[in-house]
N, C-alpha and C positions, 0 to 999 in steps of 0.2 A: 958549255954551256952552262955558267952557275946559276946558284938559285935567286930570284928576285923576289923579293917581298913586299904586296902591298899593301898598303891600311885601304883601307873602308869606313869614311867615321862620319858625323856627323854633328850638329849641337842640338836634336833634338830627334824621339821621333818619328814617322811619319815621311819621312822628306824622299822616299824609295829606296836608301840606304843596300838592304839587302837586296831589294832584286834587283839592284847597279853591279853587288856583289857577286850573288851566283848566276847571272846572266853571263860576268864578265870571266868568271872560271869558266864556264860552259864552251865560250868563244871563244879563249886559250888552246884549252885539248878537242875541240874541234880541228883549230889548227895547226893543229900534234904537236901542240906542245906538253909534255905531262905538266897537271896543272894541280895545285891542294887549294880548300880552300876551308881557312875554319874557322869556327862557331865559337869566338872571344867580349862575346855576348852576355855573359854568365845573368846575370840579372833578367834574362829576357832570350834564352837562345829559341832559334826559329830555323835552325838549318836539316835537321830533326825534322820538322813536317817537309818542309822542299821538297828534301831526297830521301822521299816517303815508298815511294815505288821501290828506287835501288834498293836502300836498305833492309834486307833479308833477315837480318839478326841484328840482338843487341851487342854495340863491342866489347871486345877485349879493353879496353882504357877512353875512359873520355877523355876531355881536355884536361879539367880538372884535376885528376888525376897526373896529367902530366906539369900539371904548372907548380904541385906537392909535391914532383918528386921524383911520383912512385911508378914511373913506369917510364919507359924511350916513346917517343914522341910517335916514331912507325907503328906500335902498339898502337893510338888514337887511330887511323886512317882505315878509313872501309874504302875501298878501289869502286866508283859505281861505275869504268870507262862501259864494259861489256852492257848494258843497262841503253844506255844513251848512244852507243852505235859511236863512237868518238877515234877518232884520226889517236890522238894523245892518251894517255893516262889520266885521270880525274880522280882526288883520294878525295873525299869529309873528317875532317876532323870534327868531332857533334860534343859540345857542353853539356853536363847532364840537366835536365830537363826536371829533376825532382826537385820535391817545397827541403826537402833537407841539405840540397848543394847548391841550390837557390839563396835561402837567408842564411845559410853560413859564408855568405861573402862579405856579411859586416862583421866577420868576427876575426876576419883576418890580420894579419903585425903586419910592422913593416920590415918586419925581416923575412916574412913569408914573400909580400911582397919584394923586396927584394932580388931575393931566391928566383923567384917567377921572374923577371927577367932579365936574367941570368942565364935562365932557360930558350932564353924565349932570343937572344942575341944567337946562342948555341944550334939554333931549328935549324938555319939554313947551313949550315954544313952538315948538318944531319942530310937533311931532305936530298943533299943534294949528292952526295958519295953515295947513299944507300939506298932509296930511293929513282935515282935520276932526274928529279926534278927541277923543272925550270921553272915555274914560275909557283910561288905561291900568295894564297889572297889573305888576309886578315877578314872578317870580320866586325869590326866593332863593338863595343857599350858607345849607345852616343850620350855626350854632355863631358865633361872632364873626372871621370871615375880611375883607378889607380888600372884597371884593367885597358882601356883605353888608353890608356898614359904611357903602360909599355909593351904594346902593340904599336902606339906611334912612333916612340923612336928608338924600337929593332928591327922599324921599315924603311925601307931603300925611298922609298916613295910615299907619301898620307895625302892622300884623295878624299877634299873634303866635298858630301853634296851636301848640298841645299836648291831650297826653293827660292823665288822674288820675295816670299811672306819678313812680313819688318821684323818678326820677332827671330826664325830664321837667320836674315839677316844680322841681326845684332846678335846674334848665337855666335856666331860665324864670327864676325870682326871679333868678339869679345876671346874668344878659343884666340886665335890669330895674336893677340896681344900681348896674352897674362900665358901663351904657351904654345906652342909655335916658332911666334921669334924668337922668344926666348933660347931654345932649344934649333933654331936655324936649320929647323928639319926640312927636306926639301916636299915642296907644297902644292899643290894645282888643286881649281875647282870643278863639279861639275853642278852645273844649274838645272832643275829636272823638273819640269811640270811648268813649264815654257808655255805662254803664248801657242796656239795650234799654227803647224808652221804653213806660208805659200810665198808660191814668188815676191808678190806685195811685202812682205814681212823679213826679209833678207839682210834686206836694208837696215833695219829694227835690230837684226836680231847682229847684225856689227856693229853696231852703237851700241845695242847693251855689252856685250864684250869689251867692248873700250870701254866702258865706262867704270863694271862690275873690277877688269884688271885694275884701274885708275885705284881704286877705292879702296880695295882690299891690297895691292902690290902683290900678288898672285896669279901666274899666268888660270885662263882658264881652255880644259883641254873637252869642253861637250856642254852644247843646250841643248838638252832634251826637250820637244815638244810636250803639250801635255793631250797625251790620246785618250782620246772617253771611255776606247774598249779597253783599257789597261784599266784606269779605274772602276770601273765595272766589274770588274774579275778580280781574283785570288789573288793579293798580292805574292803568292808565293810558288807562283808562276814559271816554268821554265819555258819560258818566250823560244830562245835560243834553240831549242830541241822541239818544242810546238807549232810556231812558228817563226820560223830560220828569215823568212823574209817580208816580217813583218819591221816596218821604218824606226821602233824603236829598236829591237836588236840592229838595226846595221846603222844606228849611231852609236852604240856600246861595239863595234866592227870598229869604226874609225876612232872613239876611246883608247878602244885597245889597244893601237900603237902605239900610244904616248909609254905601254909600261912592261912588258916582256917581250913582244914583236920588234 
């Protein structure tokens, strides 16, 4: 099975993008797929915090080093499978959270970015051949930035996470018209933090899906209700490990069918 790459993107922060990306990666690994998740949000990296219990030592290289051509992608990956007792392998690639690394993003030249996107294009073959990885997830930077553009154009599927907030909706429409549709990238949407789910509102959700799909002209692969307990807890929790029967994880399992499975 060849490695399939899915980028998880959003128009701005706060949509739940990283929580969905991390729990989706764990879900794939629980199902027996060898999975990698890469932190390509170089301005605000967060996977170090999410997987801190499983990361025992500093990685040999960061994704910043790989993107700059200073190491191979395999040197950035940390195997966290054993910590979470997963059926498949789960590798995590971290972005450096040092002040120097984050501030250096603005100094990258166009030539640097061109070289970086070429390395991302070659990444899929390397992961598949050397580590037998079936699925790779890019946790991208919000909005339209070089790092998120590179991730999206090199992925097999781009998934945009949005809420129904008017600012988020306007941001997604702008990204679709000014970027996604131009590149003709295979794209789907996840609507997060929607009204609480109950039997009476199932019809409302179907109406919502039809309305949003006609507005954006892209499929909706998941509508995730607003769960109060998730809002009140840390956004970095791996619910797929800690509370696998949570309704949020059941939604993630449904979404997973559209990616690597």
